[in-house]
N, CA, C and O atoms as CSV, one atom per row, in Angstrom:
chain,resi,resn,atom,element,x,y,z
A,1,MET,N,N,73.732,93.207,60.634
A,1,MET,CA,C,75.009,94.034,61.778
A,1,MET,C,C,75.248,93.419,63.177
A,1,MET,O,O,74.202,93.496,63.821
A,2,ARG,N,N,76.118,92.910,63.793
A,2,ARG,CA,C,76.016,92.722,65.268
A,2,ARG,C,C,76.911,93.961,65.538
A,2,ARG,O,O,77.994,94.419,65.173
A,3,GLN,N,N,75.303,94.428,66.844
A,3,GLN,CA,C,76.456,95.543,67.286
A,3,GLN,C,C,76.725,95.400,68.692
A,3,GLN,O,O,75.912,94.849,69.433
A,4,THR,N,N,78.355,96.092,69.303
A,4,THR,CA,C,78.848,95.657,70.001
A,4,THR,C,C,78.203,96.940,71.422
A,4,THR,O,O,77.873,98.121,71.314
A,5,PRO,N,N,78.242,96.161,72.450
A,5,PRO,CA,C,77.840,96.754,73.695
A,5,PRO,C,C,78.346,97.887,74.181
A,5,PRO,O,O,77.486,98.570,74.738
A,6,PHE,N,N,79.479,98.370,74.182
A,6,PHE,CA,C,80.094,99.316,74.525
A,6,PHE,C,C,80.535,99.927,72.901
A,6,PHE,O,O,81.099,99.326,71.987
A,7,ARG,N,N,79.970,101.527,72.976
A,7,ARG,CA,C,80.304,101.802,71.899
A,7,ARG,C,C,81.187,103.198,72.197
A,7,ARG,O,O,81.302,103.884,71.181
A,8,ASN,N,N,81.537,103.498,72.845
A,8,ASN,CA,C,82.386,104.997,73.591
A,8,ASN,C,C,83.536,103.580,74.782
A,8,ASN,O,O,82.979,103.381,75.862
A,9,PRO,N,N,84.208,103.173,74.689
A,9,PRO,CA,C,84.869,102.210,75.845
A,9,PRO,C,C,85.552,102.986,76.444
A,9,PRO,O,O,85.849,103.941,75.726
A,10,THR,N,N,86.242,103.084,78.132
A,10,THR,CA,C,86.594,103.875,78.711
A,10,THR,C,C,88.290,103.191,78.613
A,10,THR,O,O,88.224,101.963,78.561
A,11,ILE,N,N,89.079,103.474,78.594
A,11,ILE,CA,C,90.461,103.012,78.977
A,11,ILE,C,C,90.715,103.002,80.642
A,11,ILE,O,O,91.031,104.078,81.150
A,12,MET,N,N,90.578,101.747,81.557
A,12,MET,CA,C,91.060,102.267,82.889
A,12,MET,C,C,92.360,102.399,82.804
A,12,MET,O,O,92.740,103.368,83.463
A,13,ALA,N,N,93.249,101.805,82.243
A,13,ALA,CA,C,94.470,101.667,82.236
A,13,ALA,C,C,95.271,100.874,81.575
A,13,ALA,O,O,95.025,99.688,81.356
A,14,ASN,N,N,96.951,101.874,80.975
A,14,ASN,CA,C,98.011,100.732,79.407
A,14,ASN,C,C,98.308,99.478,80.671
A,14,ASN,O,O,98.655,99.586,81.847
A,15,TRP,N,N,97.939,98.086,79.667
A,15,TRP,CA,C,98.863,97.329,80.239
A,15,TRP,C,C,100.483,97.615,80.562
A,15,TRP,O,O,101.017,96.938,81.442
A,16,SER,N,N,101.056,98.362,80.028
A,16,SER,CA,C,102.494,98.513,80.249
A,16,SER,C,C,102.644,99.064,81.688
A,16,SER,O,O,103.300,98.680,82.656
A,17,GLU,N,N,101.661,100.272,81.449
A,17,GLU,CA,C,101.576,100.894,83.523
A,17,GLU,C,C,101.499,99.779,84.441
A,17,GLU,O,O,102.108,99.929,85.500
A,18,LEU,N,N,100.885,98.702,84.262
A,18,LEU,CA,C,100.357,98.004,85.412
A,18,LEU,C,C,101.250,97.195,85.498
A,18,LEU,O,O,101.648,96.497,84.565
A,19,ASN,N,N,101.741,97.189,86.810
A,19,ASN,CA,C,102.439,96.055,87.814
A,19,ASN,C,C,101.658,94.911,88.303
A,19,ASN,O,O,100.536,94.721,88.772
A,20,ASP,N,N,103.008,94.022,87.919
A,20,ASP,CA,C,102.189,92.440,87.931
A,20,ASP,C,C,102.248,92.413,89.678
A,20,ASP,O,O,103.105,92.667,90.524
A,21,ARG,N,N,100.761,91.934,89.681
A,21,ARG,CA,C,100.615,91.827,91.433
A,21,ARG,C,C,100.657,93.062,92.326
A,21,ARG,O,O,101.005,93.044,93.507
A,22,GLU,N,N,100.256,94.161,91.625
A,22,GLU,CA,C,100.321,95.836,92.311
A,22,GLU,C,C,98.510,96.280,92.021
A,22,GLU,O,O,98.076,96.480,90.887
A,23,PRO,N,N,97.739,96.359,93.154
A,23,PRO,CA,C,96.684,97.115,92.854
A,23,PRO,C,C,96.814,98.540,92.118
A,23,PRO,O,O,97.868,99.160,92.258
A,24,ALA,N,N,95.895,99.015,91.429
A,24,ALA,CA,C,95.926,100.020,90.488
A,24,ALA,C,C,94.919,100.861,90.904
A,24,ALA,O,O,94.582,100.410,91.998
A,25,TYR,N,N,94.227,101.858,90.646
A,25,TYR,CA,C,93.233,102.456,91.205
A,25,TYR,C,C,92.780,102.867,90.058
A,25,TYR,O,O,93.752,103.052,89.326
A,26,ALA,N,N,91.326,103.221,89.259
A,26,ALA,CA,C,90.202,103.623,88.332
A,26,ALA,C,C,89.193,104.135,88.719
A,26,ALA,O,O,88.662,103.793,89.775
A,27,LEU,N,N,88.671,105.159,87.860
A,27,LEU,CA,C,87.347,105.275,88.137
A,27,LEU,C,C,86.779,105.434,87.015
A,27,LEU,O,O,87.204,106.178,86.131
A,28,VAL,N,N,85.833,104.794,86.954
A,28,VAL,CA,C,84.846,104.859,85.176
A,28,VAL,C,C,83.507,104.799,86.036
A,28,VAL,O,O,83.170,104.051,86.954
A,29,ALA,N,N,82.799,105.973,85.336
A,29,ALA,CA,C,81.398,106.465,85.606
A,29,ALA,C,C,80.980,106.706,87.046
A,29,ALA,O,O,79.914,106.534,87.637
A,30,ARG,N,N,82.336,107.224,87.467
A,30,ARG,CA,C,82.053,107.655,88.821
A,30,ARG,C,C,81.901,106.408,89.862
A,30,ARG,O,O,81.223,106.559,90.878
A,31,VAL,N,N,82.491,105.285,89.606
A,31,VAL,CA,C,82.443,104.192,90.152
A,31,VAL,C,C,83.880,103.727,90.512
A,31,VAL,O,O,84.605,103.459,89.555
A,32,ASP,N,N,84.445,103.580,91.902
A,32,ASP,CA,C,85.748,102.712,92.036
A,32,ASP,C,C,85.992,101.733,91.679
A,32,ASP,O,O,85.076,100.919,91.801
A,33,LEU,N,N,87.232,101.243,91.082
A,33,LEU,CA,C,87.439,100.258,90.763
A,33,LEU,C,C,88.913,99.873,91.097
A,33,LEU,O,O,89.749,100.680,91.504
A,34,VAL,N,N,89.154,98.441,90.859
A,34,VAL,CA,C,90.875,98.248,91.611
A,34,VAL,C,C,91.357,97.173,89.827
A,34,VAL,O,O,90.636,96.500,89.090
A,35,VAL,N,N,92.412,97.408,89.783
A,35,VAL,CA,C,92.624,96.707,88.284
A,35,VAL,C,C,94.134,96.125,89.091
A,35,VAL,O,O,94.996,96.607,89.827
A,36,ILE,N,N,93.820,94.733,88.412
A,36,ILE,CA,C,94.977,93.974,88.386
A,36,ILE,C,C,95.830,93.195,87.934
A,36,ILE,O,O,95.376,92.071,88.150
A,37,ARG,N,N,97.267,93.067,87.190
A,37,ARG,CA,C,97.458,92.538,86.263
A,37,ARG,C,C,98.329,91.470,86.856
A,37,ARG,O,O,99.274,91.775,87.583
A,38,TYR,N,N,97.932,89.789,86.459
A,38,TYR,CA,C,98.585,88.757,87.311
A,38,TYR,C,C,99.122,88.146,85.830
A,38,TYR,O,O,98.596,88.181,84.718
A,39,ASP,N,N,100.405,87.569,86.301
A,39,ASP,CA,C,100.752,87.652,84.321
A,39,ASP,C,C,100.404,87.948,83.276
A,39,ASP,O,O,100.559,89.100,82.871
A,40,ASP,N,N,99.644,86.676,82.294
A,40,ASP,CA,C,99.187,87.831,81.403
A,40,ASP,C,C,97.244,87.745,81.894
A,40,ASP,O,O,96.320,87.406,81.154
A,41,GLU,N,N,97.206,87.982,82.688
A,41,GLU,CA,C,95.654,87.942,82.958
A,41,GLU,C,C,95.342,89.266,83.813
A,41,GLU,O,O,96.313,89.701,84.433
A,42,VAL,N,N,94.180,89.947,83.936
A,42,VAL,CA,C,93.976,90.997,84.416
A,42,VAL,C,C,91.902,90.892,85.298
A,42,VAL,O,O,90.739,90.526,85.128
A,43,SER,N,N,92.863,91.539,86.188
A,43,SER,CA,C,91.294,91.262,87.452
A,43,SER,C,C,90.973,93.005,87.675
A,43,SER,O,O,91.600,93.862,88.297
A,44,VAL,N,N,89.856,93.060,86.961
A,44,VAL,CA,C,88.681,94.588,87.435
A,44,VAL,C,C,87.752,94.622,88.212
A,44,VAL,O,O,86.614,94.460,87.772
A,45,MET,N,N,87.938,94.806,89.365
A,45,MET,CA,C,87.008,94.829,90.521
A,45,MET,C,C,86.460,96.283,90.769
A,45,MET,O,O,86.702,97.433,90.406
A,46,TYR,N,N,85.294,95.372,91.859
A,46,TYR,CA,C,85.262,96.944,92.103
A,46,TYR,C,C,85.928,97.179,93.517
A,46,TYR,O,O,86.122,96.315,94.372
A,47,GLY,N,N,86.336,98.949,93.614
A,47,GLY,CA,C,87.132,99.334,94.201
A,47,GLY,C,C,87.001,99.756,95.515
A,47,GLY,O,O,87.865,100.466,96.029
A,48,ARG,N,N,85.748,99.295,96.272
A,48,ARG,CA,C,85.560,99.829,97.808
A,48,ARG,C,C,85.150,98.555,98.669
A,48,ARG,O,O,84.069,97.981,98.540
A,49,CYS,N,N,86.119,98.197,99.536
A,49,CYS,CA,C,85.865,96.871,100.462
A,49,CYS,C,C,84.489,97.152,100.918
A,49,CYS,O,O,83.968,98.255,101.084
A,50,HIS,N,N,83.829,95.622,101.148
A,50,HIS,CA,C,82.447,95.870,101.436
A,50,HIS,C,C,82.498,95.607,103.471
A,50,HIS,O,O,81.386,95.765,103.975
A,51,HIS,N,N,83.197,95.390,104.095
A,51,HIS,CA,C,83.559,96.511,105.305
A,51,HIS,C,C,83.227,97.775,105.671
A,51,HIS,O,O,82.184,98.228,106.140
A,52,PRO,N,N,84.432,98.362,105.344
A,52,PRO,CA,C,83.776,100.438,105.751
A,52,PRO,C,C,84.016,101.149,104.450
A,52,PRO,O,O,84.285,102.349,104.510
A,53,GLY,N,N,83.949,100.531,103.238
A,53,GLY,CA,C,84.338,101.141,101.700
A,53,GLY,C,C,85.579,101.856,101.526
A,53,GLY,O,O,85.780,102.908,100.919
A,54,ALA,N,N,86.517,100.986,102.269
A,54,ALA,CA,C,87.926,101.538,102.075
A,54,ALA,C,C,88.297,101.334,100.628
A,54,ALA,O,O,87.767,100.429,99.982
A,55,LEU,N,N,89.330,102.271,100.014
A,55,LEU,CA,C,89.480,101.890,98.927
A,55,LEU,C,C,90.850,100.130,98.080
A,55,LEU,O,O,92.068,100.004,97.949
A,56,LEU,N,N,90.114,99.590,97.893
A,56,LEU,CA,C,90.882,98.404,97.936
A,56,LEU,C,C,92.609,98.650,96.439
A,56,LEU,O,O,93.705,98.185,96.124
A,57,ALA,N,N,91.833,99.458,96.174
A,57,ALA,CA,C,93.733,99.931,95.168
A,57,ALA,C,C,94.866,100.644,96.591
A,57,ALA,O,O,96.004,101.046,96.347
A,58,HIS,N,N,94.410,100.660,97.641
A,58,HIS,CA,C,94.860,100.802,98.468
A,58,HIS,C,C,95.562,99.355,99.410
A,58,HIS,O,O,96.095,99.271,100.517
A,59,GLY,N,N,95.279,98.475,98.464
A,59,GLY,CA,C,95.900,97.269,99.625
A,59,GLY,C,C,96.816,96.781,99.093
A,59,GLY,O,O,97.562,97.364,98.307
A,60,PHE,N,N,96.890,95.714,99.422
A,60,PHE,CA,C,98.120,94.829,98.777
A,60,PHE,C,C,97.762,93.195,98.746
A,60,PHE,O,O,96.936,92.604,99.442
A,61,ILE,N,N,98.681,92.635,97.681
A,61,ILE,CA,C,98.456,91.338,97.565
A,61,ILE,C,C,99.573,90.056,98.192
A,61,ILE,O,O,100.788,89.928,98.036
A,62,ASP,N,N,98.670,89.301,98.870
A,62,ASP,CA,C,98.879,88.051,99.491
A,62,ASP,C,C,98.538,86.944,98.418
A,62,ASP,O,O,97.428,86.656,97.970
A,63,GLY,N,N,99.960,86.308,98.070
A,63,GLY,CA,C,99.285,84.894,97.469
A,63,GLY,C,C,98.779,85.263,96.576
A,63,GLY,O,O,99.455,85.966,95.825
A,64,PRO,N,N,97.123,84.935,96.152
A,64,PRO,CA,C,96.037,85.180,95.652
A,64,PRO,C,C,94.956,85.977,95.824
A,64,PRO,O,O,93.930,86.025,95.146
A,65,ASN,N,N,95.381,86.839,97.155
A,65,ASN,CA,C,94.364,87.544,97.527
A,65,ASN,C,C,94.733,89.595,97.826
A,65,ASN,O,O,95.482,90.492,98.214
A,66,LEU,N,N,93.657,89.230,97.331
A,66,LEU,CA,C,93.972,90.984,97.601
A,66,LEU,C,C,93.722,91.655,99.006
A,66,LEU,O,O,92.587,91.448,99.436
A,67,ILE,N,N,94.233,92.129,99.508
A,67,ILE,CA,C,93.766,92.447,101.217
A,67,ILE,C,C,93.361,93.484,101.009
A,67,ILE,O,O,93.785,94.257,100.150
A,68,CYS,N,N,92.167,93.734,102.025
A,68,CYS,CA,C,92.296,95.698,102.071
A,68,CYS,C,C,93.427,96.164,103.086
A,68,CYS,O,O,93.408,95.759,104.248
A,69,GLY,N,N,94.563,97.156,102.548
A,69,GLY,CA,C,94.612,97.597,103.892
A,69,GLY,C,C,94.489,98.695,104.698
A,69,GLY,O,O,95.332,99.546,104.980
A,70,VAL,N,N,92.903,98.544,105.175
A,70,VAL,CA,C,92.637,98.931,105.952
A,70,VAL,C,C,91.981,98.013,107.181
A,70,VAL,O,O,92.183,98.352,108.347
A,71,HIS,N,N,91.150,96.782,106.848
A,71,HIS,CA,C,90.731,96.132,108.093
A,71,HIS,C,C,90.989,94.542,107.642
A,71,HIS,O,O,90.353,93.709,108.288
A,72,TYR,N,N,91.841,94.075,106.621
A,72,TYR,CA,C,92.406,93.438,106.179
A,72,TYR,C,C,91.738,92.530,105.580
A,72,TYR,O,O,92.193,91.391,105.482
A,73,TRP,N,N,90.588,92.862,105.094
A,73,TRP,CA,C,89.493,91.750,104.622
A,73,TRP,C,C,90.196,91.381,102.995
A,73,TRP,O,O,90.925,92.151,102.370
A,74,ASP,N,N,89.738,89.959,102.524
A,74,ASP,CA,C,90.732,89.513,102.030
A,74,ASP,C,C,89.598,89.264,100.320
A,74,ASP,O,O,88.374,89.138,100.311
A,75,TYR,N,N,90.275,89.263,99.425
A,75,TYR,CA,C,88.873,89.084,98.491
A,75,TYR,C,C,90.115,87.824,97.269
A,75,TYR,O,O,91.245,88.214,97.561
A,76,ARG,N,N,90.233,86.939,96.452
A,76,ARG,CA,C,90.585,86.508,95.583
A,76,ARG,C,C,90.865,87.372,94.165
A,76,ARG,O,O,90.017,87.956,93.491
A,77,TYR,N,N,91.741,87.314,94.016
A,77,TYR,CA,C,91.467,88.712,92.824
A,77,TYR,C,C,91.212,88.268,91.236
A,77,TYR,O,O,90.787,88.873,90.252
A,78,GLU,N,N,91.716,86.812,91.491
A,78,GLU,CA,C,90.811,86.625,90.098
A,78,GLU,C,C,89.048,86.015,89.933
A,78,GLU,O,O,88.569,85.591,88.881
A,79,SER,N,N,88.394,86.111,91.123
A,79,SER,CA,C,87.252,85.995,91.445
A,79,SER,C,C,86.185,86.604,92.454
A,79,SER,O,O,85.055,86.322,92.849
A,80,GLY,N,N,87.501,87.959,92.739
A,80,GLY,CA,C,86.149,88.830,93.670
A,80,GLY,C,C,85.572,88.466,95.381
A,80,GLY,O,O,85.143,89.205,96.267
A,81,VAL,N,N,85.816,86.910,95.308
A,81,VAL,CA,C,84.818,86.313,96.261
A,81,VAL,C,C,85.803,86.054,97.428
A,81,VAL,O,O,86.771,85.422,97.004
A,82,SER,N,N,85.875,86.275,98.519
A,82,SER,CA,C,86.608,86.389,99.781
A,82,SER,C,C,86.953,84.537,100.330
A,82,SER,O,O,86.163,83.593,100.312
A,83,GLU,N,N,88.049,84.558,100.664
A,83,GLU,CA,C,88.485,83.831,100.990
A,83,GLU,C,C,88.090,82.390,101.648
A,83,GLU,O,O,88.973,81.607,101.996
């Protein structure tokens, strides 16, 4: 029998509570995350900006990008890579 790697999964958010293209904060195992629902997909990324460490959940969506609300660094919410 194949074992699943996650024996005790953590619920980060309820789908119905996620607004489309609105960053949401989650904390799992003391790691800040940002959750973004877009259409019928969801993206979960490290929740701190790589520039000064600001919370990305306090940012905003501009087109395909999550923009840090402090220094305006951008991250593609589908991949996490900067434009």
